[in-house]
C-alpha positions as CSV (number, residue, x, y, z in Angstrom):
1,X,-21.3,-19.5,-21.1
2,X,-18.7,-16.8,-20.4
3,X,-15.6,-18.1,-18.7
4,X,-14.6,-17.0,-15.2
5,X,-13.6,-13.4,-15.1
6,X,-10.4,-13.8,-13.2
7,X,-9.2,-10.3,-12.6
8,X,-6.4,-8.1,-11.1
9,X,-5.2,-4.5,-10.7
10,X,-1.8,-3.1,-11.4
11,X,-1.2,0.3,-9.8
12,X,1.6,2.7,-10.5
13,X,2.0,5.0,-7.5
14,X,3.2,8.6,-7.6
15,X,6.4,9.1,-5.6
16,X,8.1,12.1,-4.1
17,X,11.3,12.4,-2.0
18,X,11.5,14.9,0.9
19,X,15.0,16.2,1.7
20,X,16.9,13.8,-0.5
21,X,17.7,12.6,-4.0
22,X,14.7,13.4,-6.1
23,X,15.4,10.7,-8.7
24,X,12.1,8.7,-8.9
25,X,13.7,5.5,-10.2
26,X,16.2,5.5,-7.4
27,X,13.5,6.3,-4.8
28,X,11.2,3.6,-6.2
29,X,14.1,1.1,-6.0
30,X,14.7,2.1,-2.4
31,X,11.1,1.6,-1.6
32,X,10.7,-1.9,-3.0
33,X,14.1,-3.0,-1.7
34,X,13.2,-1.7,1.8
35,X,10.1,-3.8,1.9
36,X,11.7,-6.9,0.5
37,X,14.7,-6.8,2.8
38,X,13.1,-5.8,6.0
39,X,9.6,-7.4,5.8
40,X,9.9,-10.2,3.3
41,X,13.5,-11.2,4.1
42,X,14.0,-13.4,1.0
43,X,13.5,-11.7,-2.3
44,X,12.4,-13.8,-5.2
45,X,13.0,-12.1,-8.6
46,X,10.7,-11.9,-11.6
47,X,11.1,-14.3,-14.5
48,X,10.9,-12.3,-17.8
49,X,10.8,-15.4,-20.0
50,X,7.2,-14.8,-21.2
51,X,7.2,-11.0,-21.4
52,X,6.1,-9.9,-24.9
53,X,4.5,-6.4,-24.7
54,X,4.7,-6.0,-28.5
55,X,2.2,-8.7,-29.2
56,X,-0.9,-7.1,-30.6
57,X,-4.4,-8.7,-30.3
58,X,-5.3,-7.5,-33.8
59,X,-2.4,-9.4,-35.3
60,X,-0.7,-6.2,-36.4
61,X,0.4,-2.9,-34.9
62,X,0.1,0.7,-36.2
63,X,3.2,1.8,-38.0
64,X,5.5,3.5,-35.5
65,X,3.7,2.0,-32.5
66,X,5.9,2.0,-29.4
67,X,4.9,-0.8,-26.9
68,X,6.4,-0.5,-23.4
69,X,9.9,-1.8,-23.0
70,X,10.6,-4.7,-20.7
71,X,13.0,-3.2,-18.1
72,X,14.7,-6.3,-16.7
73,X,17.4,-4.3,-14.9
74,X,15.0,-2.6,-12.4
75,X,14.0,-4.0,-9.0
76,X,11.4,-6.8,-9.0
77,X,10.1,-9.1,-6.3
78,X,7.3,-11.6,-5.9
79,X,5.5,-11.7,-2.6
80,X,4.0,-14.5,-0.5
81,X,0.5,-13.2,-1.3
82,X,1.1,-14.0,-5.0
83,X,1.5,-10.4,-6.0
84,X,4.3,-8.6,-7.8
85,X,6.0,-5.5,-6.4
86,X,8.5,-3.8,-8.6
87,X,9.8,-0.6,-10.2
88,X,8.1,0.2,-13.5
89,X,9.8,3.1,-15.3
90,X,9.8,5.8,-12.7
91,X,7.2,4.4,-10.3
92,X,6.7,1.7,-7.7
93,X,4.1,-0.6,-9.0
94,X,2.0,-3.2,-7.1
95,X,0.2,-5.9,-9.2
96,X,-2.4,-7.9,-7.2
97,X,-2.4,-11.6,-7.5
98,X,-5.1,-13.2,-9.7
99,X,-8.5,-12.8,-8.0
100,X,-11.6,-14.9,-8.7
101,X,-14.1,-12.1,-8.1
102,X,-14.4,-8.3,-7.9
103,X,-14.6,-8.2,-4.1
104,X,-11.4,-10.2,-3.7
105,X,-9.8,-7.8,-6.1
106,X,-10.8,-4.9,-3.8
107,X,-9.2,-6.8,-0.9
108,X,-5.9,-7.3,-2.6
109,X,-5.9,-3.7,-4.0
110,X,-6.3,-2.6,-0.4
111,X,-3.5,-4.9,0.6
112,X,-1.3,-3.2,-2.0
113,X,-1.9,0.1,-0.2
114,X,-0.9,-1.4,3.1
115,X,2.3,-2.8,1.5
116,X,3.2,0.7,0.1
117,X,2.6,2.2,3.6
118,X,4.9,-0.4,5.2
119,X,7.4,0.2,2.4
120,X,7.5,3.9,3.2
121,X,8.0,3.3,6.8
122,X,10.8,0.7,6.2
123,X,12.5,3.1,3.7
124,X,12.4,5.9,6.2
125,X,13.9,3.7,8.9
126,X,16.8,2.8,6.7
127,X,17.4,6.3,5.2
128,X,20.9,7.5,6.3
129,X,20.4,11.1,5.4
130,X,17.1,11.9,7.0
131,X,15.2,11.8,3.7
132,X,11.7,10.6,3.4
133,X,9.7,9.0,0.6
134,X,6.1,9.9,0.0
135,X,3.7,7.8,-2.1
136,X,0.5,8.9,-3.7
137,X,-2.2,6.6,-5.1
138,X,-3.2,8.9,-8.0
139,X,-2.7,9.2,-11.7
140,X,-0.9,12.4,-12.5
141,X,1.7,14.8,-11.2
142,X,-0.2,18.0,-12.0
143,X,2.3,18.9,-14.6
144,X,1.0,16.9,-17.6
145,X,2.5,13.5,-16.7
146,X,0.1,10.6,-16.2
147,X,0.7,7.1,-14.9
148,X,-1.6,4.2,-14.9
149,X,-3.9,2.0,-12.9
150,X,-4.4,-1.0,-15.1
151,X,-6.9,-3.8,-14.9
152,X,-6.8,-7.4,-16.3
153,X,-9.6,-9.7,-17.1
154,X,-9.5,-13.3,-18.3
155,X,-11.4,-13.8,-21.6
156,X,-12.2,-16.6,-24.0
157,X,-9.7,-16.5,-26.9
158,X,-12.4,-17.6,-29.4
159,X,-14.3,-14.3,-29.0
160,X,-13.2,-12.0,-31.9
161,X,-11.2,-9.0,-30.6
162,X,-13.2,-6.6,-32.8
163,X,-16.4,-7.7,-30.9
164,X,-14.6,-7.0,-27.6
165,X,-13.7,-3.5,-28.8
166,X,-17.2,-2.7,-30.1
167,X,-18.8,-3.9,-26.9
168,X,-16.5,-2.5,-24.2
169,X,-15.7,0.9,-25.7
170,X,-19.0,2.6,-24.6
171,X,-18.5,1.3,-21.1
172,X,-14.9,2.5,-20.9
173,X,-16.0,6.0,-22.1
174,X,-18.8,6.3,-19.5
175,X,-17.9,4.3,-16.4
176,X,-15.9,7.3,-15.1
177,X,-19.3,8.5,-13.8
178,X,-18.6,6.2,-10.9
179,X,-15.0,5.1,-11.3
180,X,-13.3,8.4,-11.7
181,X,-11.0,9.7,-9.0
182,X,-11.6,13.4,-9.7
183,X,-9.1,16.1,-10.5
184,X,-8.8,19.9,-10.2
185,X,-8.3,21.7,-13.5
186,X,-6.7,20.3,-16.7
187,X,-3.2,19.3,-17.6
188,X,-3.2,19.0,-21.4
189,X,-3.9,21.4,-24.3
190,X,-7.0,19.5,-25.0
191,X,-9.2,22.1,-23.2
192,X,-7.3,25.2,-24.3
193,X,-9.5,28.2,-24.3
194,X,-12.1,26.5,-22.2
195,X,-12.1,26.8,-18.4
196,X,-12.0,23.5,-16.6
197,X,-12.6,23.7,-12.9
198,X,-12.9,20.0,-12.1
199,X,-12.9,16.7,-14.0
200,X,-14.5,13.4,-13.0
201,X,-11.5,11.4,-14.1
202,X,-7.7,12.0,-13.6
203,X,-6.9,10.0,-16.8
204,X,-9.5,10.8,-19.3
205,X,-7.9,13.8,-20.9
206,X,-4.7,11.8,-21.7
207,X,-6.4,9.4,-24.1
208,X,-5.8,10.0,-27.8
209,X,-6.8,6.9,-29.7
210,X,-9.7,4.5,-29.7
211,X,-7.6,1.3,-30.1
212,X,-3.9,0.7,-29.9
213,X,-0.9,-0.9,-28.4
214,X,0.8,1.9,-26.5
215,X,0.3,2.6,-22.8
216,X,2.4,5.8,-22.3
217,X,2.1,7.6,-25.7
218,X,-0.9,7.9,-27.9
219,X,-2.9,6.2,-25.1
220,X,-5.8,4.1,-26.5
221,X,-9.2,3.6,-24.8
222,X,-8.9,-0.1,-25.7
223,X,-5.4,-1.5,-25.3
224,X,-4.4,-4.3,-27.7
225,X,-1.5,-5.8,-25.7
226,X,-1.9,-9.6,-26.2
227,X,-0.1,-11.4,-23.4
228,X,-2.5,-13.9,-21.9
229,X,-0.1,-15.1,-19.1
230,X,-2.0,-18.4,-19.6
231,X,-2.7,-21.0,-22.3
232,X,-2.8,-18.7,-25.4
233,X,-5.0,-21.2,-27.3
234,X,-7.8,-20.9,-24.8
235,X,-7.4,-17.5,-23.1
236,X,-7.0,-13.9,-23.7
237,X,-6.1,-11.3,-21.1
238,X,-7.8,-8.0,-21.7
239,X,-5.3,-5.4,-20.5
240,X,-7.3,-2.2,-19.5
241,X,-5.4,1.1,-19.2
242,X,-8.3,3.5,-19.2
243,X,-9.1,3.5,-15.4
244,X,-8.2,5.8,-12.5
245,X,-6.6,4.6,-9.3
246,X,-9.4,4.5,-6.7
247,X,-9.2,4.8,-2.9
248,X,-12.9,4.4,-2.3
249,X,-13.7,0.7,-2.1
250,X,-17.1,0.9,-3.7
251,X,-15.6,2.7,-6.7
252,X,-13.0,0.0,-7.1
253,X,-15.7,-2.8,-6.7
254,X,-17.9,-1.2,-9.4
255,X,-15.0,-0.4,-11.7
256,X,-13.9,-4.1,-11.8
257,X,-17.3,-5.7,-11.3
258,X,-19.2,-3.8,-14.0
259,X,-16.4,-4.3,-16.5
260,X,-16.2,-8.0,-15.8
261,X,-20.0,-8.3,-16.3
262,X,-20.0,-6.2,-19.5
263,X,-17.2,-8.5,-20.8
264,X,-19.3,-11.5,-20.0
265,X,-22.3,-10.2,-22.0
266,X,-19.9,-9.6,-24.9
267,X,-18.5,-13.2,-24.7
268,X,-22.0,-14.7,-24.7
269,X,-23.2,-12.4,-27.4
270,X,-25.9,-10.5,-25.4
271,X,-26.0,-6.9,-26.7
272,X,-27.7,-3.9,-25.2
273,X,-31.2,-3.2,-26.5
274,X,-29.9,-0.5,-28.9
275,X,-26.6,0.2,-30.5
276,X,-24.2,2.0,-28.2
277,X,-21.5,2.7,-30.7
278,X,-20.1,6.2,-30.3
279,X,-19.4,8.4,-33.3
280,X,-16.1,9.6,-31.8
281,X,-15.1,7.7,-28.6
282,X,-12.0,9.7,-27.9
283,X,-13.9,13.0,-28.0
284,X,-16.7,11.5,-25.9
285,X,-14.4,10.3,-23.1
286,X,-13.1,13.9,-22.8
287,X,-16.6,15.3,-22.8
288,X,-17.8,13.0,-20.1
289,X,-14.9,13.9,-17.9
290,X,-15.9,17.6,-17.7
291,X,-19.7,17.1,-17.5
292,X,-20.8,17.1,-13.8
293,X,-24.4,17.5,-14.8
294,X,-24.4,14.3,-16.9
295,X,-26.6,16.0,-19.5
296,X,-24.2,16.6,-22.3
297,X,-25.4,14.7,-25.4
298,X,-22.8,12.4,-26.9
299,X,-22.9,11.8,-30.7
300,X,-23.7,8.2,-31.5
301,X,-22.5,6.4,-34.6
302,X,-26.1,6.0,-35.9
303,X,-26.7,9.8,-35.9
304,X,-28.6,9.9,-32.6
305,X,-27.3,11.2,-29.2
306,X,-27.2,9.9,-25.7
307,X,-25.9,11.0,-22.4
308,X,-23.2,9.0,-20.5
309,X,-25.8,8.2,-17.9
310,X,-28.2,6.9,-20.5
311,X,-25.5,4.7,-21.9
312,X,-24.7,3.3,-18.4
313,X,-28.4,2.6,-17.9
314,X,-28.5,0.6,-21.2
315,X,-25.4,-1.4,-20.2
316,X,-27.0,-2.1,-16.8
317,X,-30.2,-3.3,-18.3
318,X,-28.4,-5.7,-20.6
319,X,-26.3,-7.0,-17.7
320,X,-29.5,-7.4,-15.5
321,X,-31.1,-9.4,-18.3
322,X,-28.0,-11.5,-18.8
323,X,-27.9,-12.3,-15.1
324,X,-31.6,-13.3,-15.0
325,X,-31.2,-15.5,-18.1
326,X,-27.8,-17.0,-17.6
327,X,-26.7,-16.4,-14.1
328,X,-23.5,-14.8,-12.7
329,X,-21.2,-17.7,-12.2
330,X,-18.5,-16.0,-14.2
331,X,-18.2,-13.3,-11.4
332,X,-17.6,-15.9,-8.7
333,X,-19.9,-16.4,-5.7
334,X,-23.5,-15.6,-6.7
335,X,-23.8,-13.0,-3.9
336,X,-20.9,-11.0,-5.3
337,X,-22.4,-10.8,-8.8
338,X,-25.7,-9.7,-7.4
339,X,-24.0,-7.1,-5.2
340,X,-22.3,-5.7,-8.3
341,X,-25.7,-5.3,-10.0
342,X,-27.3,-3.8,-6.9
343,X,-24.6,-1.3,-6.4
344,X,-24.5,-0.4,-10.0
345,X,-28.2,0.4,-10.1
346,X,-28.1,2.3,-6.8
347,X,-25.2,4.5,-8.0
348,X,-26.9,5.3,-11.3
349,X,-30.0,6.3,-9.4
350,X,-27.9,8.5,-7.1
351,X,-26.2,10.2,-10.0
352,X,-29.6,10.9,-11.5
353,X,-31.2,12.3,-8.3
354,X,-28.5,13.6,-5.9
355,X,-24.8,13.0,-6.9
356,X,-23.5,14.4,-3.6
357,X,-25.3,11.6,-1.8
358,X,-22.6,9.3,-3.1
359,X,-19.7,10.9,-1.2
360,X,-19.3,7.8,0.9
361,X,-19.0,5.6,-2.2
362,X,-17.3,7.5,-5.0
363,X,-13.9,9.2,-5.0
364,X,-14.7,12.1,-7.3
365,X,-17.7,13.0,-5.2
366,X,-15.8,12.8,-1.9
367,X,-13.0,14.9,-3.3
368,X,-15.4,17.4,-4.8
369,X,-17.1,17.9,-1.4
370,X,-13.7,18.5,0.2
371,X,-12.7,21.0,-2.4
372,X,-16.0,22.9,-2.3
373,X,-15.9,23.1,1.5
374,X,-12.3,24.5,1.3
375,X,-13.4,27.1,-1.3
376,X,-16.4,28.1,0.8
377,X,-14.1,28.5,3.9
378,X,-11.3,30.4,2.2
379,X,-13.2,32.1,-0.7
380,X,-10.6,30.9,-3.3
381,X,-11.1,30.4,-7.0
382,X,-10.6,27.0,-8.7
383,X,-7.2,28.0,-10.0
384,X,-5.9,28.7,-6.4
385,X,-2.8,26.4,-5.9
386,X,-4.1,25.4,-2.5
387,X,-6.9,23.4,-4.2
388,X,-4.3,21.5,-6.2
389,X,-2.6,20.7,-2.9
390,X,-5.8,19.5,-1.3
391,X,-6.4,17.3,-4.4
392,X,-2.9,15.8,-4.0
393,X,-3.3,15.3,-0.3
394,X,-6.4,13.3,-0.8
395,X,-4.2,10.6,-2.4
396,X,-1.4,10.7,0.1
397,X,-0.9,7.2,1.5
398,X,0.7,8.4,4.8
399,X,-2.0,7.6,7.4
400,X,-1.3,10.9,9.3
401,X,-1.5,13.0,6.1
402,X,-4.1,11.3,4.0
403,X,-7.3,13.4,3.6
404,X,-9.1,10.3,2.3
405,X,-8.5,8.5,5.5
406,X,-10.3,11.3,7.4
407,X,-13.5,10.7,5.5
408,X,-16.2,8.3,6.5
409,X,-16.2,6.3,3.2
410,X,-17.9,3.0,3.0
411,X,-15.8,-0.1,3.5
412,X,-16.5,-3.4,1.8
413,X,-13.6,-5.5,3.3
414,X,-12.6,-5.4,7.0
415,X,-9.1,-4.5,8.1
416,X,-8.3,-7.9,9.4
417,X,-9.0,-9.4,5.9
418,X,-6.8,-6.8,4.3
419,X,-4.0,-7.6,6.8
420,X,-4.2,-11.3,5.9
421,X,-4.1,-10.4,2.2
422,X,-0.7,-8.6,2.7
423,X,0.9,-12.0,3.2
424,X,-1.6,-14.7,2.2
425,X,-2.6,-15.4,-1.4
426,X,-6.2,-15.9,-2.7
427,X,-7.3,-19.5,-2.2
428,X,-9.3,-19.8,-5.4
429,X,-6.8,-19.0,-8.2
430,X,-3.3,-20.3,-9.1
431,X,-1.9,-17.5,-6.9
432,X,-2.4,-19.9,-4.0
433,X,0.3,-22.3,-5.4
434,X,2.7,-19.4,-6.2
435,X,2.3,-17.8,-2.8
436,X,2.4,-21.0,-0.8
437,X,5.6,-22.2,-2.5
438,X,7.2,-18.8,-1.7
439,X,6.0,-19.1,1.9
440,X,7.2,-22.7,2.4
441,X,10.4,-22.8,0.4
442,X,11.5,-19.3,-0.6
443,X,15.2,-20.2,-1.0
444,X,14.3,-22.9,-3.5
445,X,12.3,-20.6,-5.8
446,X,14.8,-19.0,-8.2
447,X,12.2,-16.8,-10.1
448,X,8.5,-16.6,-10.7
449,X,6.0,-15.0,-13.0
450,X,2.3,-15.3,-13.5
451,X,2.3,-18.6,-15.4
452,X,5.3,-20.5,-13.9
453,X,7.7,-21.0,-11.1
454,X,11.4,-21.8,-11.5
455,X,12.9,-24.0,-8.8
456,X,16.6,-24.2,-8.0
457,X,17.4,-27.3,-5.9
458,X,21.1,-26.7,-5.9
459,X,22.0,-28.8,-8.9
460,X,21.5,-28.3,-12.6
461,X,19.1,-28.0,-14.3
462,X,16.6,-25.5,-12.9
463,X,13.1,-26.9,-12.8
464,X,10.2,-24.9,-14.3
465,X,6.6,-25.6,-13.1
466,X,4.1,-24.3,-15.6
467,X,0.8,-22.8,-14.4
468,X,-1.1,-22.2,-17.6
469,X,-4.6,-22.2,-16.2
470,X,-5.4,-19.4,-13.7
471,X,-8.1,-21.6,-12.1
472,X,-5.7,-24.5,-11.4
473,X,-3.3,-24.4,-8.4
474,X,-6.0,-23.3,-6.0
475,X,-6.2,-24.3,-2.4
476,X,-8.8,-26.9,-3.2
477,X,-6.6,-28.3,-5.9
478,X,-3.1,-28.4,-4.3
479,X,-3.3,-27.7,-0.5
480,X,-3.3,-31.4,0.4
481,X,-0.4,-32.0,-2.0
482,X,1.6,-29.2,-0.5
483,X,0.9,-30.3,3.0
484,X,2.1,-33.8,2.1
485,X,5.5,-32.6,0.8
486,X,8.4,-32.2,3.2
487,X,10.6,-30.4,0.7
488,X,10.5,-28.7,-2.8
489,X,12.2,-31.7,-4.3
490,X,9.4,-33.9,-2.9
491,X,6.9,-31.5,-4.5
492,X,8.6,-31.6,-7.9
493,X,8.8,-35.4,-7.8
494,X,5.1,-35.7,-7.1
495,X,4.3,-33.2,-9.8
496,X,6.4,-35.0,-12.4
497,X,4.4,-38.2,-11.5
């Protein structure tokens, strides 16, 4: 039986400074610090003890591979909701806490947006020179530079990585049909000589390899970074870099939910009815991105062809059968798994019959409708720079400027639940223990990371509390213990017993 698909999203946000120093690293630092100092009040730093981005799931890396560097000198903080908020290269990044199911992941992804909005407001209040920071939840700057929205899924270490690659690649290539955020034009030389008006995905054209370790150069469809942030003998963390940053909640829910479910079928050895291996996955992901008719045949490894939509239907059928035969416990509450399947089927039907009917559910459709309406109103061609401006404004997080916020998109989580998620951790993963310790005894926590907390009680040595199982440290597991402890020293004494 597939293990629980504990999941999370890491979003790198685009950043721009109005009337001030344009340095994105400095601006990102100002943003994170403003939130930490004004709204969190006690900043707890990140513990880099277990960071090893060069570990490769294949046991080797391609010669000349360049895994991301660990930048310990940049601003990092851990929040009371169990999340990490920090500067990654030249971007502010929000990593959700560990979530037990896809719907909870949507809630904490939304909480990340709220935290970025509050950060902008706090930074503007503290700006001495009248400058203002603007944040965008998108994936490219329109000039050929792309930044990521990564996902993470807990997997069984015993499943061969080669099987994971073979099973998940067709899904990663084709899920942009519903998970793409949409983009005007093209930014790489990939489509040189071919006119590209609009793409389903912001990220697809930036992928150059099928499998690899890098995340910023020679981007692979399947990333091999092997950092489980858990017991490495039992668990693997599949680090997914191929996705877009979504604003539409249904798109986020489907992106995470369908991927978790496909991974469960891979773990339990339940394949699709036919081989879905693609002859050239890199070429296919580029082709899918520019095909708004969903009719382009993709070359399959067995010599046949299939459309992206047909591949998604095959994956759905395998997942439906898996659910009927083995259940959906791996996706959390039964109703969440069933909702993933229901929405997946509904969206595929919508793409077959009337894609524009999905404007309330999918980012790329909502954005395309906005752009087409603007073109009709102003009679402008696709290469008009005003369309690129509309595209960017869709992703603007400022409530008064965001085009997305003006749309009647479907919500899956209410605003009150999102507001709670800004400060409170999920109750059903180890994030509960991390977040509660930071809430109750922030001055006693020296540093934190995903799988441990380091306490400083004012005397040597520092005390590390390991959290090697993502499903331990839940509210059910430790809430009574925490309530019974009057101090962090009391907690550590009880844990050592």
